[in-house]
N, C-alpha and C positions, 0 to 999 in steps of 0.2 A: 504494500500500500504506500503510495507517494502523496506528499502534500502539494497542493496546487492553490495558487492565489490568482484570482481574476478580479480586476477592479479598475477604478479611475479616481483621480484626485485632482486637487488644485494644480498639481504639476502637469497633468496630462490633458485637462479639459477646462474650458471656461465655466464660470459659475452658472451660466444659462443652461448648459448641458447637465452639470451636477444637480441642478434643481429638478430637472426632469427625471433623473435616475434615482434621486434620494428616496429612501423608504423609512417609514417609522410606524410604530404602533401595529395595527392589524396587518398593514401592507408588508411590513418587515417580516412578521410571523409567516404570512402566506408565501413570501419569497423563500424564506428559510426552509419551509416544508416542501415547496416545489423543487428546490434544488436537491434536498435530501432524498426525495422520492424518485429522482431520476435514476434509471438503471445503471448509469455510468458514475454515480457518486455514492460513496459509502458513508461519509460523514460530512457535515456542513455547519458553518457558522458565518454570520454576516456582521461586519463592522460598518456601521453607517453613522457618520459624524457630519459636522458642518462643512467639511472640506474633503470627504472621501466616502466612497461606497466600495467595499471590498468583500468578496466572497472567498472564504477559506474552505477548502474541501480536501478530503482524502479520497483518492481515485486509484483505480487499477491501471488505467491507460490515459495517457496525456491528451491526445487529440479528441477522443469522444468526450472526455471531461470538459475540456475547454469549449467545445461546440455546444454541449448541453447547457452549461452555465451562461454562455454568451447569449444563446437564444432565449433563455429565461429572463435575463436582464432586459433584453430588447422587448419581450412581451410585457413585462411588468411596467416598464418605463414608457412604452410607446415610441421609443427611439428606434428607427429602422437600423437593421443590422449593419448595413453599409456605412451609415453615419457613426454608429457606436464603435465600430472597429477602429475608427480614427483616433479614439481617445482611450481605449483600453490598454492596460499593460497586463502581462502574464508572467508569473514566476513559478518555477517548478523545482521540486526536490530541494537541493542545497540552497538555491537562490530564494526559494519560498521561505525557508527557515530564516535566512538572513533578512529578508524583507519584514517578516513578522517581528523579529527582534528589533530592527531599526524603527519600525512604527511605534512599538511600545516604549522606546527610549525617547521618542519625540524628534528623531532625526528627519522623519518624513513629514512633519507637521508644517503648516504654513508659517508658524512662528516656532523656530527651532527650540526644542527643550521644554515646550509647554507640557504641564503635567496632567492635564485632563484626559489625555489619550489613554493613560493607564486605567482610569475608571471606565472609559468607553470600551476598551478591550475586555475588561473584567465583566462588564454588563453583557457584552456579546457572548462570552463564554457561559455565563449564568443562564442566559436565555436559551442557548443551544442545549444546555444540560436539562433545563426544565422541559424542553420540547422533545428531548430524546434524539437529537440530530447529531450529537457528538459522541465519538467513541474514544478508544484509548489513544490512537495516533494523533488526532487533532487536539484532544485534551492535553496531552503532554506538551505539544508545541505551544499552545496558548498559555498554559501555566508557566512554562519555561520563559516565554516572552515577557510575562508579567514580572517574573523574578529578575530577569535581566534589566527590564525597565527600571525597577526599583533600585537595583544595584547602580545603574548609571546615574540616577538622580542622587543617590547617597554618596557616591565616591567622586563625583566630578562637579564642576560648576555649571552644568548644562541648564539648571533651573534659572541661573542668572543670565545666560546667553540671550535668551529671548523671553520676554514676558508673555503672558497668555494673550490670546486674541482680545480678550476683554481689556486688559491693561493697555495694549497698543491702541485699541479703539478709543478708550477713555482719555488717553493722552491727546488724541485729536479733539475730544470734547473740551478739554481744559484749554487747548490752544484757541478754539473757536470762542469760548465764553470768557477767557481770561483766567479763570480758575474754577474748580469744582466746589470749593469750600463755600458752604452756606447755600448752595443751589438745591433745587428740588429735582428729584429724578423719578422716572417711571420705568419699572422693569416688567416686561411682559413675558410671562412664563415662570415656571417654578422648578425647572429641572436643574441639572448640574451646572450648566452654563449660567443660568440665572442666579444660582447660589453664589458662584464666583463673582458675578457682577455685584450682587448685594454686598459681599465682603469687601470688594475693591472700593465701591462707593463709600462704604462706612469708613475705610481707612483714609479716604480722601477728604473726609469731613463734610459731606453734603448735609444740608439742613434737614431734609426729609426724603424718605424713600417710599414710593407707592408700588406695591407688588400686585399685578393683575394676573389672574389665571382662570381657566375654565372651572377647575375644582377649587372652590374658595378655601377649603380647609388647608390645602397645600400652600396657597398664597399666604394664609395666616401663619402657618408654620415657618415659612421662609422669612416673612416680615419680622417674626419674633427673633430671628437669628441676627438681625442688624444691631449694630452698636450705636445707631443714631435713631431719632424718631422715625417710625415706619408704621404703615397700615396696609391692609389688604382690601382689594376690590375684585369684582368679577369682570370678565371680559366685556360685558355689556356697558360698563362704566368707563372704558378706556377713552372714549371720545371726550367725556367731560373732564377726565384727568389731564388730557393734553393741554387744557387751558391753564393748568397750574404749574407745569413743570418746565425745566430748562434742558433736561437731558432725558432721552427716551432710548432704552435698550430693549430690543425685542429678540427673543430666542425660542419661539415656539416651533416654527417650521411647519405651519399648517398648510394644507392645500387650499389656498385662498388667502387674500390679504386680510391682515388684522387691523392695519392702519391705512386708510385710503387717503388720496389727495384731498378729497372734499372735507374729510374730518380735520386734516391739518390746516387747510386753507381757512376754514371757518373759525378755528379757535387760536391759531398761531399767527398766520400772516395777516389776518384781519380781526384782531381781538375785539374790536368794538362791535362786531356782528355776532359774537358768540352768545349773546343773550344771557340767560341765567344758567347755562349749562354747567359752568364751573362751580356755581354756588353749592351744588349738592355735596361736594366732598371737601371744600376748603375755600381759600381765598379766590376771588374772581380773577379772570385773566387780566383785568386792568391793574391789579396790584403787582403783577409779575413784570410787566414791561409794556412799553407802548402806551397809547392812550386812545380813548374813544373818539377823539377828535381828528384822527387821521395822522398821528405822529408816526415816527419810524417804527416799523415792526420790531418786536423783541427778537433776540437771538435764541434759537433752539437747535440743539444738536441731536440727530437721530443716528443710532448705531444698530444696523440690521445684521445680526449674526446668525440668522436662520437660513435654512435650506429646505424647501424653497423660501423665497423672500416673504417676510411678514409685512413689509412696508412698501407702499407704492413708490417706485423709483422716481416718479416725476416730481415728488415733493422737493427734491434737491434744487429745483428751479425757483421755488418760492422765496420771497424776500426774507432775509434773516435766517433762513433754514440751511443747515449743513447736514448732508446725509453721507454716511460711510457704510459700505457693505463689504462683503468678503473679497470682492474684486479689488477694492481699494487697499486691502491689507496684504496683498500679495508681496509687496516689496519688503514687508516686515521680515521675511525669512532672510533676504539678502543682508539686511541691516544686522540681524542677529548673528549671522555668520561672520560679518565684519567685526562685531564686538568681541566675540569669544572663540576664535579659531582653535585655541589650545583645548578648550573644553570640548568642543565638537570632535576634535581629533581624538581626544581621550575616550570619548564614548564610542567612536568608530573602532578603536582598538579593543574595547570591552566587547563590542558586538562580534568582532572577528574571533576573539578568543572564545566566547561563549558558543558561537556557531560551530567552531572546530570541536569543542568538547562535546557538544550535543550530538553532532554527526558521528563522532568517534564512539560515543556510548550507544547510539542507535545501531551502528553497524555491528558492534559487539553483541548487542542484545538480539540482533536479527539472526545470528548464527546459533543462538541458544536452542531454539526448537529442533534444529538439525542435530545438535549434540545430544539432546534428550532422546530424540528418536533413535540415534545410534546406540546409546546406552540401553534403551529399551529393547532394541533388536538383539544386542549382545546378551541381555538377561534372558530373553526368550530362548536363545541358542543354548545357554548354560542349562536352563531348566529342562530343555528337551534332551540334552545329552545326559544329564543326571538321571532323568526318568528312564532313558534307554539303558544306562548302567545298572539301575535298580532292577530292571527286567532281566538283565543278563546275569547279575549276581544277587539273586534273591536272598541268599543266606549271609550276606555281608553284615557284620555286626554294626550296631548303631554308632558306636564310637568311631570306627573306621570310616563309615559312611559320612559322618559329620566332618572328619578331617579332610576327606576327598572333596566334599562340597566347598569347604572353606578355601582349600588350595586352588580349585578351579576358579572360584570367584576372584581370589586375589590376583591370579595370573591375568584374568581378563581386565580387571581394574587397572593393573599396572601397565598393561599393553595400551589401554585406551587413554590413560592419564595424560601422557605427553602430547599426543596429537590433538586431544580435545582442548587442553590448555593453550597450546600453540595456535590452534585455529581461531580461538577467541582473541588472542593478541593480534594475529594477522588481520582479522576481520575489522579491527578498530581503525585500520589505515585505509587510504584510498583504494578502491577496487576490492574492498574486503568481502563483498558479497560473493565473489568468485570462489572463495575458499569453502563456503558452505556448499556451493554447487559441486565442487570437486569432492568434498566429503560424501555427498549423497551418491555420486557416481562411483567412487572407489569402493564403497561398502554396499552398493546396490540397494539403497534404501527406497522404500515406497515413497514416491513423490508426494503423496498426500499425508504422509506421517508427520512432517514438521507443521503443516497447516493444522492438523488435528490437535497437536500439542498446543499451538498458539490459541486455537479456539477454546480449548479446555481451560487454558490459563485465563482468558478474557471472561469466560463464563463464571469462573470461580471468583475473580476479583471485582468484575464489573467495570465498565468504562468510566463510571462516575464516582469511583472510590475516593477521589480527591475533591469531590464537589464542594465540600465545606471549607476547603483550604482557601485562605485569603492571603494576598500579598500586601 
């Protein structure tokens, strides 16, 4: 079984294409099951974030696996295959392991070193475990990727190389508004990205945070985590809240706009026409900036971190309004690399070291079923010969019979010890799988015997034996 990665990210595709391919909620679950149900895929997991959609799979054969996954991505997204092929990347076997580790370390992120990806990979693994789409092969790769990601963040300065997308985006907000201190902010959504936004805004000393979400209880919980005054509202109240705030960060990724141009134009660009909408939740729009008599519109900064877009992109043309989206943050990665090349290089060395160790261990483990099958065959031969000996010498005393049995078994064990130890050592190196093949040929093993050993081992331990492990 080999690991395969098929995906697209900010590096390979424009945001407009990523928006069309992005999946979340029920759509993500449906894609996960459709991939897993393919006859060419044995295991599957989907990592879908604001700047990447990747399918990780365990497959028997490369070409059928790639074709099946690509066709499913096309079907789910509505992007024609010919167009989708222009943006997809494919990693297989060793390169797939390297890619998984690099992603978990933040090396492939839009902002190098951002730590959110660890949580996103962990959630992808948990979902695949709950849905029964991951087995031993993929589970080990993703768990190891999480461990390597944590090691990279612990041992290097990769966290300082590039701030999160939120931090980079809010730096733009501070530049537009002069400062974030004392300003009012609206955070739309209550997921991990929104939680990071609330924490960052709190550190910047904003005057108040309003959290809006479909599920009000989650908004209340997130608002409660802020270290500045904060309150929660439902999505239906977002329009009114726009009249009160200076910064808006949206992180839902709904299929449909959450904030439209009409909403923004009514309460931001023309605050005098907002009527009493703002009064429902706090100060009127007139107290925030501008005036009803037609003065200069107040400045408002919008940060859209969602995929697909939550905010109507046309609002960037309104007076006083600045809008930053994922496309605008693409240069952050280049800036991060310029800031901390030593940290990035240190993480790359960690990834290379961990990939080599993982592949070496995997190759050594791959020969184990063949070794077990060989020893099982030897044991069967010993038992058959001892039975034959018992038939030919029925009067042999029990003590002598025992001595003969022990001697035969010791001879077989000693003969098999050196080759089985050596084949495990050789299997850990490049091309190690050929030694298991040679062992099967030399000892005329049943080709199905190693597979039967592997299946029995998986059935005994279960592919999700490490499900509760956390990194």
